[in-house]
Backbone bond lengths (Angstrom), bond angles and torsions (degrees), N, CA, C in turn:
res aa  C-N    CA-C-N  psi(-1)  N-CA   C-N-CA  omega(-1)  CA-C   N-CA-C  phi
1 M - - - 1.474 - - 1.553 107.16 -
2 T 1.253 116.94 134.36 1.489 124.49 172.93 1.448 112.68 -87.04
3 E 1.327 117.60 121.48 1.419 122.93 177.15 1.534 112.15 -93.65
4 L 1.324 122.28 121.42 1.444 121.90 176.82 1.517 111.37 -87.72
5 P 1.280 115.67 122.76 1.487 117.40 178.46 1.547 112.48 -72.18
6 P 1.290 118.65 157.41 1.459 120.30 170.89 1.512 112.34 -59.04
7 T 1.216 118.73 146.60 1.456 125.30 176.83 1.504 112.58 -115.29
8 A 1.317 116.54 141.03 1.360 120.61 -176.88 1.607 111.35 -74.14
9 L 1.280 117.11 142.46 1.433 121.01 175.01 1.502 108.90 -96.03
10 T 1.354 114.56 147.42 1.482 119.56 175.23 1.503 106.32 -73.38
11 A 1.377 116.21 166.80 1.435 124.51 178.01 1.609 101.88 -64.68
12 T 1.240 125.26 -41.49 1.415 127.00 -175.89 1.611 108.26 -62.30
13 E 1.386 114.60 -44.82 1.493 118.88 177.06 1.513 109.67 -61.50
14 C 1.331 113.86 -43.00 1.501 115.14 -179.22 1.479 115.39 -61.08
15 W 1.381 116.07 -40.43 1.476 119.97 178.77 1.438 112.35 -72.83
16 A 1.407 118.78 -28.05 1.463 119.32 176.66 1.605 108.93 -70.36
17 L 1.340 115.11 -37.87 1.505 116.41 176.53 1.440 111.47 -67.72
18 L 1.298 119.17 -39.11 1.462 121.48 -177.07 1.605 108.62 -68.10
19 R 1.282 116.26 -33.72 1.480 121.00 179.29 1.543 110.99 -71.37
20 S 1.332 115.01 -27.11 1.459 119.47 -174.79 1.573 112.27 -86.29
21 D 1.315 117.75 -1.38 1.477 120.05 -176.04 1.564 106.10 -121.05
22 T 1.319 113.45 173.14 1.475 119.76 175.63 1.482 113.70 -139.60
23 L 1.368 114.85 -4.88 1.536 118.33 175.94 1.505 112.42 -118.03
24 G 1.302 115.60 123.72 1.474 120.57 176.90 1.516 109.15 -135.61
25 R 1.352 111.23 -170.69 1.484 118.42 179.78 1.510 106.28 -134.81
26 V 1.257 113.72 134.52 1.512 119.47 178.25 1.578 103.13 -112.31
27 A 1.378 112.23 129.83 1.492 123.79 177.63 1.531 107.27 -103.45
28 L 1.340 113.23 130.05 1.451 118.60 176.93 1.474 112.53 -127.39
29 A 1.313 120.42 147.07 1.430 123.00 178.66 1.520 109.82 -127.60
30 A 1.300 114.19 105.42 1.512 119.27 177.25 1.503 109.50 -136.33
31 G 1.335 117.36 138.90 1.423 119.61 178.43 1.532 114.33 64.13
32 G 1.350 117.37 32.55 1.405 122.26 175.13 1.561 114.99 78.24
33 E 1.295 114.09 1.45 1.530 118.17 -176.32 1.540 104.73 -117.71
34 I 1.336 113.06 147.03 1.501 120.16 172.23 1.577 108.04 -106.54
35 D 1.278 110.89 129.20 1.467 117.34 174.72 1.531 111.13 -122.41
36 I 1.285 116.86 143.98 1.423 124.67 178.54 1.550 110.98 -125.46
37 F 1.348 112.81 127.40 1.390 120.65 -172.58 1.519 109.12 -123.32
38 P 1.333 118.89 132.29 1.513 118.58 168.17 1.487 109.52 -72.16
39 V 1.326 114.06 142.44 1.428 119.40 176.48 1.562 111.70 -142.73
40 N 1.303 117.81 141.54 1.477 113.89 166.74 1.483 107.76 -89.25
41 Y 1.379 117.85 147.72 1.429 122.22 -168.33 1.515 110.07 -150.70
42 V 1.298 113.70 167.05 1.470 120.18 169.19 1.593 108.17 -133.33
43 V 1.279 115.82 153.83 1.464 122.22 171.36 1.501 104.90 -90.11
44 D 1.335 115.19 121.12 1.424 119.51 174.79 1.556 111.18 -76.66
45 A 1.374 114.60 165.84 1.496 119.98 179.85 1.476 113.80 -54.07
46 D 1.312 121.26 -28.49 1.527 124.50 -177.16 1.535 110.60 -91.93
47 E 1.273 118.41 20.39 1.501 123.16 177.74 1.555 107.51 55.92
48 T 1.350 115.46 50.65 1.439 123.44 166.97 1.537 106.64 -118.29
49 I 1.303 120.58 163.10 1.414 124.66 -178.38 1.569 103.39 -112.14
50 V 1.330 111.85 132.55 1.551 119.94 -178.99 1.573 106.83 -122.99
51 F 1.291 113.80 134.39 1.448 122.39 170.98 1.550 108.15 -141.79
52 R 1.323 111.17 168.84 1.441 122.17 -179.92 1.526 111.96 -111.54
53 T 1.276 115.13 148.81 1.472 116.03 176.15 1.547 110.12 -154.81
54 A 1.288 113.46 156.76 1.501 121.47 174.77 1.497 113.13 -93.53
55 P 1.319 120.05 166.31 1.526 116.10 174.71 1.526 109.57 -62.34
56 G 1.296 113.32 139.40 1.412 117.84 175.74 1.525 110.07 162.42
57 T 1.294 116.30 -153.30 1.597 121.43 -172.12 1.496 108.49 -61.04
58 K 1.340 117.94 -48.30 1.460 120.71 -175.31 1.520 112.32 -60.69
59 L 1.314 117.74 -50.43 1.436 124.29 176.71 1.602 112.84 -57.30
60 A 1.362 112.26 -45.83 1.455 118.57 179.57 1.569 111.58 -61.95
61 E 1.354 113.12 -43.40 1.463 115.71 -176.14 1.562 110.32 -71.20
62 L 1.254 121.54 -34.68 1.437 123.92 171.42 1.456 117.86 -62.55
63 T 1.367 111.04 -30.97 1.514 116.16 171.75 1.500 115.21 -68.68
64 I 1.431 112.78 -37.24 1.430 117.52 -178.10 1.566 111.38 -75.85
65 R 1.341 115.47 -41.18 1.445 120.01 -175.57 1.499 107.50 -144.96
66 P 1.314 117.20 98.59 1.492 120.07 -175.26 1.514 117.54 -77.16
67 T 1.339 118.27 -4.41 1.531 119.61 176.08 1.501 107.69 -73.67
68 V 1.344 114.93 128.64 1.479 119.82 -175.77 1.539 109.30 -138.87
69 A 1.252 110.27 164.78 1.547 122.21 167.67 1.472 107.94 -119.11
70 F 1.284 112.67 140.31 1.558 119.96 176.79 1.499 107.60 -129.51
71 E 1.327 115.41 137.63 1.441 120.49 -172.82 1.541 111.93 -141.86
72 I 1.377 112.64 143.39 1.505 119.56 169.87 1.522 107.19 -130.90
73 D 1.312 113.09 153.05 1.456 119.02 169.98 1.473 109.37 -135.64
74 G 1.274 117.71 153.87 1.486 121.10 177.40 1.471 114.97 -171.71
75 A 1.266 111.71 -164.14 1.521 120.02 178.43 1.464 110.88 -137.37
76 V 1.300 117.42 137.08 1.504 124.32 173.36 1.503 104.44 -128.44
77 R 1.316 114.49 115.28 1.399 124.68 -174.49 1.548 108.94 49.70
78 A 1.316 120.35 -120.06 1.444 124.45 -176.89 1.513 111.91 -87.72
79 D 1.307 120.75 -3.16 1.447 122.79 -171.20 1.504 107.87 -106.93
80 L 1.339 115.24 147.11 1.426 122.30 173.76 1.557 106.15 -104.67
81 F 1.351 117.65 158.34 1.435 116.80 -179.32 1.514 107.20 -147.97
82 S 1.350 111.35 158.33 1.507 116.89 172.55 1.555 105.56 -146.33
83 V 1.461 111.35 128.46 1.413 118.40 179.74 1.548 108.56 -118.32
84 I 1.346 115.74 135.68 1.465 121.04 179.61 1.527 105.91 -123.33
85 V 1.342 112.28 136.26 1.513 120.46 177.29 1.605 103.22 -122.82
86 K 1.304 115.33 126.51 1.477 116.12 168.63 1.524 109.23 -113.09
87 G 1.321 115.55 147.43 1.442 117.51 -176.64 1.515 112.82 175.99
88 E 1.282 113.65 -164.30 1.470 122.16 -175.49 1.530 107.76 -107.05
89 A 1.255 116.09 129.12 1.498 119.86 172.99 1.541 111.70 -102.71
90 R 1.303 111.54 138.55 1.500 115.24 -178.94 1.563 108.62 -143.12
91 R 1.297 115.45 141.31 1.418 119.15 173.27 1.518 112.37 -69.66
92 I 1.337 116.20 133.36 1.476 117.11 179.37 1.445 104.72 -83.18
93 E 1.395 114.53 126.39 1.418 124.94 -175.16 1.551 112.68 -117.79
94 D 1.363 116.07 -30.33 1.448 118.56 -173.70 1.581 107.09 -66.36
95 P 1.273 117.66 131.69 1.499 123.58 -174.75 1.573 108.62 -56.67
96 A 1.302 118.02 -41.30 1.493 120.75 -179.23 1.619 108.41 -65.61
97 E 1.302 116.43 -44.25 1.461 119.09 178.18 1.521 112.79 -64.59
98 I 1.370 115.52 -37.92 1.510 119.48 178.71 1.548 106.50 -63.99
99 A 1.351 120.25 -44.35 1.380 122.46 -179.98 1.534 112.91 -59.97
100 A 1.346 114.65 -41.75 1.460 118.93 178.08 1.457 111.03 -68.44
101 A 1.351 120.94 -40.68 1.462 124.89 177.98 1.538 109.77 -63.02
102 A 1.311 116.62 -36.27 1.448 121.32 178.51 1.540 113.79 -61.77
103 E 1.317 116.26 -28.87 1.466 123.93 178.27 1.560 110.85 -79.23
104 L 1.303 122.74 -15.96 1.420 122.86 177.17 1.486 111.37 -64.23
105 P 1.308 113.78 149.96 1.563 116.49 177.26 1.554 111.81 -72.97
106 L 1.300 114.42 65.24 1.485 119.37 -175.68 1.527 110.52 -133.35
107 T 1.377 112.93 101.15 1.435 117.37 178.25 1.556 107.72 -124.29
108 P 1.333 114.50 146.24 1.506 119.51 178.95 1.522 109.73 -55.94
109 W 1.307 118.09 146.14 1.396 123.77 178.89 1.519 109.84 -85.84
110 I 1.341 117.28 -26.74 1.432 119.48 177.53 1.551 109.73 -112.45
111 P 1.346 119.54 154.21 1.428 116.61 -171.80 1.510 111.12 -80.22
112 T 1.397 113.08 78.49 1.435 118.89 173.52 1.525 106.29 -133.71
113 V 1.392 112.05 151.30 1.494 116.98 178.65 1.509 109.47 -80.17
114 K 1.335 115.95 121.06 1.425 119.57 179.88 1.588 105.74 -125.66
115 E 1.311 110.46 88.10 1.490 115.46 -168.79 1.530 111.61 -90.40
116 H 1.280 120.47 0.56 1.472 121.28 -176.68 1.578 107.54 -107.93
117 F 1.330 114.10 123.32 1.452 121.75 173.20 1.561 110.95 -94.19
118 I 1.379 113.27 130.36 1.395 118.16 -179.54 1.593 109.91 -114.63
119 R 1.234 118.33 133.69 1.509 121.36 175.17 1.437 109.99 -115.84
120 I 1.389 113.39 128.28 1.505 123.64 173.67 1.508 108.51 -94.91
121 V 1.246 117.25 117.09 1.443 124.09 178.52 1.575 106.28 -97.98
122 P 1.279 115.26 105.65 1.567 119.29 -173.63 1.549 112.09 -65.28
123 S 1.309 113.75 146.15 1.419 121.48 169.12 1.491 111.02 -117.08
124 W 1.375 112.78 -15.25 1.467 120.20 -172.88 1.533 108.35 -157.56
125 V 1.273 116.50 132.28 1.525 123.31 179.29 1.509 108.48 -136.60
126 T 1.297 115.45 130.43 1.435 118.20 179.91 1.554 109.69 -151.68
127 G 1.241 117.30 157.27 1.485 121.10 -176.20 1.480 110.53 -154.73
128 R 1.311 117.03 159.07 1.401 123.70 171.61 1.477 115.22 -137.65
129 R 1.322 116.69 147.47 1.468 119.44 179.62 1.592 106.02 -113.69
130 F 1.320 113.11 140.38 1.478 120.76 -176.20 1.519 105.94 -124.71
131 T 1.408 115.69 138.25 1.505 118.86 172.65 1.497 103.89 -107.74
132 P 1.374 117.00 115.34 1.457 118.26 175.64 1.484 114.66 -64.46
133 G 1.262 116.25 150.95 1.510 120.99 175.64 1.492 105.80 -145.33
134 P 1.344 110.66 -174.35 1.503 115.69 -179.92 1.555 113.26 -68.85
135 E 1.277 118.92 149.19 1.425 121.25 177.06 1.543 112.67 -60.13
136 P 1.311 119.41 131.90 1.448 119.15 -178.41 1.619 109.88 -65.72
137 E 1.318 110.64 146.57 1.430 115.34 177.40 1.539 108.82 -79.18
138 I 1.391 114.43 145.13 1.444 119.97 -177.23 1.536 105.49 -104.61
139 D 1.292 117.41 132.73 1.483 116.94 173.22 1.418 113.03 -85.08
140 P 1.249 122.85 169.99 1.568 124.66 -175.78 1.471 111.03 -57.45
141 A 1.335 119.17 -23.45 1.490 119.25 -176.76 1.476 110.69 -81.05
142 G 1.340 115.24 -8.05 1.540 118.87 175.31 1.511 110.25 93.79
143 T 1.386 121.52 14.47 1.422 120.63 175.21 1.486 109.31 -115.36
144 A 1.315 115.09 158.67 1.495 119.34 -177.06 1.492 107.95 -69.22
145 A 1.307 111.76 137.97 1.462 118.56 -179.52 1.510 112.39 -86.51
């Protein structure tokens, strides 16, 4: 059986995949703990990621330590992909920026008030594409055949 290794995605491919989705996960590390939160998001025109949040753990952790990782996974035709963005998250506070963010196609999925807009400014974007195949056979010694 031929195993196809993952292939690296270009930055352009990563941004195209990020633009094609609306659900991601943001990973935060504050106080020695790592938390991962699902968020609905949009990619803004300047290749930043914007999401909304309410007061709580996520907003508090972003205030303590704004360095974050953001990730999406998915499938396009027969290929699987994973895209990871690392960067700095900041609450949008400028009134003009808030007004612009409010115009983005970004509404909460559940009926809660999420009045805080967060922008992730990327410092690093990477992705990989995987082609699924059959599960490898295991020989009696416990190694892939």
